[in-house]
C-alpha positions as semicolon CSV with decimal commas, in nm:
position;residue;x (nm);y (nm);z (nm)
1;M;0,618;-0,090;1,987
2;D;0,918;-0,088;1,780
3;F;0,833;0,246;1,596
4;K;0,851;0,605;1,712
5;I;0,536;0,790;1,637
6;G;0,676;1,136;1,684
7;Q;0,960;1,074;1,440
8;V;0,705;0,928;1,184
9;L;0,516;1,251;1,215
10;G;0,848;1,439;1,181
11;L;0,933;1,255;0,848
12;M;0,598;1,341;0,718
13;A;0,648;1,719;0,780
14;K;0,992;1,670;0,624
15;T;0,832;1,531;0,313
16;M;0,537;1,772;0,284
17;P;0,589;1,829;-0,089
18;F;0,519;1,453;-0,146
19;L;0,231;1,439;0,083
20;V;0,106;1,767;-0,126
21;F;0,159;1,547;-0,443
22;R;-0,009;1,268;-0,321
23;F;-0,308;1,477;-0,217
24;L;-0,340;1,621;-0,536
25;I;-0,321;1,302;-0,715
26;Y;-0,573;1,124;-0,515
27;F;-0,796;1,433;-0,487
28;A;-0,819;1,441;-0,847
29;I;-0,910;1,074;-0,868
30;T;-1,177;1,142;-0,583
31;L;-1,304;1,436;-0,780
32;T;-1,344;1,226;-1,093
33;Y;-1,540;0,974;-0,906
34;I;-1,763;1,221;-0,768
35;L;-1,810;1,412;-1,089
36;I;-1,856;1,090;-1,330
37;T;-2,083;0,927;-1,065
38;G;-2,286;1,248;-1,034
39;V;-2,305;1,288;-1,395
40;G;-2,398;0,927;-1,443
41;A;-2,675;0,962;-1,195
42;G;-2,806;1,282;-1,357
43;V;-2,817;1,111;-1,712
44;G;-2,986;0,812;-1,556
45;W;-3,260;1,040;-1,394
46;G;-3,325;1,222;-1,727
47;I;-3,354;0,895;-1,904
48;G;-3,583;0,755;-1,623
49;R;-3,820;1,077;-1,644
50;I;-3,855;1,022;-2,012
51;A;-3,917;0,628;-1,970
52;T;-4,091;0,614;-1,667
53;E;-4,268;0,817;-1,385
54;D;-4,029;0,676;-1,131
55;P;-3,658;0,761;-1,250
56;A;-3,489;0,687;-0,918
57;G;-3,401;0,342;-1,025
58;F;-3,247;0,476;-1,348
59;S;-3,048;0,741;-1,164
60;M;-2,905;0,507;-0,910
61;W;-2,789;0,254;-1,216
62;G;-2,640;0,561;-1,396
63;G;-2,433;0,646;-1,080
64;I;-2,326;0,281;-1,046
65;I;-2,219;0,276;-1,411
66;G;-2,024;0,604;-1,383
67;F;-1,853;0,473;-1,075
68;G;-1,754;0,159;-1,245
69;L;-1,599;0,327;-1,534
70;V;-1,388;0,568;-1,317
71;S;-1,281;0,244;-1,122
72;A;-1,179;0,059;-1,432
73;V;-0,947;0,376;-1,552
74;A;-0,807;0,393;-1,172
75;Y;-0,715;0,018;-1,214
76;F;-0,528;0,065;-1,499
77;L;-0,320;0,375;-1,349
78;R;-0,215;0,158;-1,046
79;E;0,125;0,087;-1,207
80;Y;0,182;0,472;-1,253
81;L;0,077;0,563;-0,907
82;L;0,301;0,296;-0,756
83;Y;0,599;0,412;-0,954
84;M;0,564;0,809;-0,944
85;V;0,364;0,861;-0,637
86;K;0,435;0,560;-0,383
87;A;0,774;0,450;-0,467
88;G;0,909;0,811;-0,487
89;H;0,788;0,883;-0,135
90;I;0,947;0,559;-0,019
91;A;1,273;0,675;-0,162
92;V;1,289;1,015;0,004
93;L;1,165;0,841;0,353
94;V;1,456;0,610;0,338
95;E;1,709;0,891;0,281
96;L;1,582;1,086;0,569
97;L;1,588;0,775;0,798
98;E;1,965;0,727;0,681
99;G;2,009;1,090;0,795
100;K;2,051;1,250;0,455
101;E;1,952;1,599;0,348
102;L;1,672;1,636;0,091
103;P;1,590;1,903;-0,176
104;Q;1,296;2,123;-0,091
105;G;0,960;2,180;-0,282
106;R;0,928;2,019;-0,646
107;G;1,303;1,933;-0,623
108;Q;1,219;1,680;-0,365
109;I;0,996;1,488;-0,601
110;D;1,232;1,502;-0,903
111;H;1,525;1,367;-0,658
112;A;1,280;1,080;-0,563
113;Q;1,187;0,977;-0,917
114;K;1,556;0,978;-1,017
115;I;1,629;0,723;-0,740
116;V;1,333;0,500;-0,841
117;R;1,450;0,516;-1,204
118;E;1,799;0,393;-1,086
119;R;1,685;0,104;-0,892
120;F;1,400;-0,028;-1,096
121;T;1,485;0,113;-1,442
122;E;1,114;0,136;-1,543
123;S;0,758;0,143;-1,404
124;S;0,686;-0,215;-1,545
125;V;0,978;-0,359;-1,337
126;L;0,880;-0,203;-1,027
127;F;0,533;-0,313;-1,070
128;G;0,624;-0,668;-1,155
129;V;0,845;-0,691;-0,836
130;D;0,557;-0,558;-0,635
131;Q;0,316;-0,799;-0,783
132;L;0,537;-1,094;-0,679
133;I;0,618;-0,966;-0,336
134;K;0,222;-0,918;-0,262
135;A;0,177;-1,288;-0,390
136;V;0,460;-1,422;-0,148
137;L;0,317;-1,215;0,154
138;K;-0,031;-1,343;0,078
139;T;0,051;-1,697;0,076
140;F;0,282;-1,659;0,384
141;N;0,042;-1,459;0,587
142;R;-0,240;-1,697;0,509
143;V;-0,023;-1,990;0,634
144;F;0,112;-1,804;0,946
145;F;-0,141;-1,554;1,040
146;T;-0,461;-1,748;1,054
147;I;-0,593;-1,693;1,400
148;T;-0,726;-2,041;1,416
149;N;-0,359;-2,174;1,422
150;F;-0,338;-2,015;1,753
151;I;-0,662;-2,050;1,895
152;P;-0,814;-2,385;1,774
153;I;-1,148;-2,337;1,966
154;P;-1,456;-2,478;1,771
155;G;-1,748;-2,214;1,744
156;L;-1,504;-1,912;1,707
157;Q;-1,535;-1,889;1,338
158;G;-1,707;-1,554;1,326
159;I;-1,451;-1,388;1,580
160;A;-1,174;-1,567;1,404
161;K;-1,272;-1,419;1,054
162;F;-1,282;-1,066;1,207
163;V;-0,943;-1,103;1,365
164;N;-0,799;-1,248;1,038
165;T;-0,954;-0,953;0,850
166;V;-0,773;-0,723;1,095
167;I;-0,459;-0,910;1,046
168;N;-0,466;-0,886;0,671
169;L;-0,540;-0,523;0,682
170;S;-0,260;-0,463;0,917
171;L;-0,021;-0,612;0,702
172;T;-0,123;-0,387;0,399
173;Y;0,215;-0,181;0,372
174;L;0,439;-0,469;0,374
175;D;0,523;-0,470;0,013
176;E;0,604;-0,104;0,014
177;V;0,839;-0,163;0,303
178;I;1,024;-0,439;0,117
179;L;1,053;-0,181;-0,180
180;A;1,213;0,038;0,082
181;Y;1,461;-0,214;0,164
182;N;1,537;-0,237;-0,211
183;I;1,617;0,134;-0,225
184;K;1,812;0,127;0,125
185;T;2,047;-0,143;0,017
186;G;2,126;0,036;-0,301
187;S;2,032;-0,291;-0,492
188;T;2,141;-0,343;-0,851
189;N;1,915;-0,645;-0,880
190;P;1,551;-0,567;-0,733
191;W;1,441;-0,919;-0,759
192;E;1,711;-1,058;-0,562
193;S;1,704;-0,805;-0,279
194;S;1,327;-0,854;-0,266
195;R;1,380;-1,206;-0,205
196;T;1,629;-1,155;0,072
197;A;1,372;-0,887;0,233
198;L;1,107;-1,151;0,219
199;V;1,309;-1,402;0,414
200;L;1,397;-1,138;0,670
201;Y;1,040;-1,057;0,710
202;A;0,953;-1,416;0,743
203;Q;1,182;-1,498;1,005
204;N;1,077;-1,187;1,216
205;Y;0,705;-1,217;1,150
206;K;0,600;-1,229;1,491
207;T;0,745;-0,885;1,559
208;F;0,590;-0,730;1,265
209;L;0,232;-0,894;1,348
210;K;0,268;-0,712;1,686
211;N;0,349;-0,377;1,542
212;A;0,119;-0,400;1,224
213;F;-0,191;-0,505;1,423
214;F;-0,155;-0,212;1,656
215;L;-0,121;0,013;1,341
216;A;-0,424;-0,119;1,178
217;F;-0,644;0,032;1,451
218;V;-0,468;0,355;1,428
219;I;-0,486;0,399;1,072
220;W;-0,851;0,265;1,020
221;G;-0,968;0,461;1,324
222;L;-0,828;0,785;1,159
223;T;-0,990;0,683;0,826
224;F;-1,323;0,639;1,011
225;L;-1,293;0,977;1,167
226;V;-1,221;1,137;0,834
227;F;-1,517;0,966;0,681
228;L;-1,751;1,106;0,956
229;L;-1,605;1,455;0,895
230;V;-1,672;1,444;0,523
231;L;-2,020;1,288;0,545
232;G;-2,215;1,639;0,636
233;P;-2,041;1,830;0,346
234;V;-2,103;1,550;0,096
235;L;-2,459;1,515;0,213
236;A;-2,545;1,894;0,151
237;I;-2,395;1,851;-0,204
238;V;-2,581;1,524;-0,297
239;S;-2,893;1,637;-0,175
240;L;-2,930;1,830;-0,500
241;L;-3,040;1,489;-0,621
242;P;-3,287;1,413;-0,353
243;A;-3,406;1,065;-0,491
244;V;-3,053;0,924;-0,484
245;A;-2,921;1,133;-0,200
246;G;-2,893;0,827;0,056
247;P;-2,674;0,578;-0,174
248;L;-2,475;0,861;-0,345
249;T;-2,382;1,019;-0,005
250;L;-2,234;0,701;0,130
251;I;-2,046;0,618;-0,179
252;I;-1,902;0,961;-0,226
253;A;-1,814;0,983;0,133
254;V;-1,624;0,653;0,131
255;V;-1,444;0,761;-0,191
256;L;-1,342;1,079;-0,032
257;A;-1,237;0,935;0,289
258;W;-1,011;0,678;0,063
259;G;-0,854;0,946;-0,103
260;I;-0,755;1,119;0,219
261;K;-0,633;0,795;0,342
262;Q;-0,415;0,724;0,051
263;A;-0,263;1,072;0,042
264;V;-0,207;1,156;0,416
265;I;-0,294;0,857;0,652
266;E;-0,153;0,576;0,454
267;P;0,214;0,719;0,475
268;I;0,221;0,721;0,840
269;G;0,145;0,332;0,865
270;M;0,387;0,272;0,580
271;T;0,647;0,475;0,748
272;A;0,615;0,331;1,087
273;L;0,651;-0,027;0,950
274;M;0,959;0,088;0,761
275;Q;1,096;0,176;1,097
276;V;1,027;-0,144;1,238
277;F;1,156;-0,347;0,939
278;F;1,512;-0,163;0,955
279;K;1,543;-0,172;1,321
280;V;1,459;-0,552;1,374
281;T;1,627;-0,672;1,086
282;E;1,945;-0,468;1,122
283;G;2,276;-0,690;1,115
284;Q;2,062;-0,995;1,028
285;Q;2,145;-1,249;0,763
286;A;1,875;-1,424;0,574
287;N;1,808;-1,759;0,749
288;P;1,832;-2,055;0,485
289;E;1,579;-2,248;0,667
290;W;1,306;-1,974;0,639
291;E;1,424;-1,935;0,276
292;G;1,340;-2,304;0,228
293;K;1,009;-2,275;0,396
294;L;0,913;-1,989;0,151
295;D;1,039;-2,189;-0,139
296;G;0,811;-2,471;-0,035
297;M;0,488;-2,270;0,035
298;S;0,508;-2,021;-0,253
299;K;0,581;-2,075;-0,638
300;K;0,603;-1,687;-0,654
301;F;0,894;-1,688;-0,442
302;G;1,092;-1,925;-0,676
303;E;0,965;-1,709;-0,945
304;L;1,157;-1,406;-0,778
305;K;1,489;-1,631;-0,788
306;S;1,430;-1,692;-1,161
307;K;1,373;-1,335;-1,219
308;A;1,682;-1,248;-1,043
309;S;1,892;-1,469;-1,247
310;D;1,743;-1,318;-1,565
311;W;1,826;-0,987;-1,437
312;D;2,182;-1,071;-1,370
313;R;2,237;-1,217;-1,720
314;S;2,065;-0,938;-1,909
315;H;2,256;-0,681;-1,722
316;G;2,605;-0,852;-1,755
317;S;2,653;-0,847;-1,375
318;T;2,602;-1,016;-1,046
319;S;2,418;-0,866;-0,749
320;K;2,603;-0,614;-0,539
321;P;2,724;-0,713;-0,207
322;S;2,479;-0,458;-0,064
323;D;2,205;-0,669;-0,171
324;E;2,273;-0,892;0,122
325;P;2,238;-0,782;0,500
326;P;2,561;-0,707;0,668
327;Q;2,739;-1,014;0,814
328;G;2,700;-1,070;1,202
329;G;2,461;-0,879;1,421
330;A;2,134;-0,983;1,558
331;P;2,025;-1,321;1,535
332;A;1,705;-1,410;1,350
333;Q;1,396;-1,482;1,536
334;G;1,200;-1,789;1,507
């Protein structure tokens, strides 16, 4: 593998203020899920007792409605979470990988948010960049990482679907890794540097697949372990509503495991892939052939170019030299 798990865990320890910050944010979201789902189930139970002799169905629907309401709010908070939580953590991780010293405590979070504001100006810019990166990655990975491209044997559709699912899960953090490249290069044009980073990723995709595939099993294995650990305590709490204990226990345990994954486990996978990206692409130039391939397969990649030009015009400047990788160095992989 091209990452060092010992160094990754060391970086987690050095960014503990951010891990705590992430944990508090996602714990609050998880707690809201649990409370509103429980309240919805309780209200449904009460209505069911009045309307029928069997309130279990009403209680279940009340819980589902409560869960849906919180999910809708969380969906609208995703831009804030990206800007304030994920990008900030990426910023301090990049500085540590470059050997820089970081402030301690709350000062680390303030320092990170300052870096993010300098690079992306406002949350809408960062969110827009991230959405285009995800769209390009989705298209590229669908074209190049379909297992039937490698094993075109009839009758293996079930296995192929499973492997493709693992591949897609393994590449979850690539958009965050590309945001890390934006910060590392000191980019003045986040659209252009994202374009460059996507080309660098594409020309090294086999190396990323190997590392990401391995990481997927580590990350989801840890998540499943957390799920099993929280299942018991959640069952004890939810048993207060015996009629819906089964469904609610599963839902709440899944949400709680998701919160811990987002707060603590996800940064491990993200940091490991950051290590891989910086190591593998060091000294490389973006290959025009791969740039042409991305242009041909994804309209969103072309949109990044348009956005980059608009950014330069609106800011009255051209991209800094640091937006491009250093000249010379390692050749691009095919």
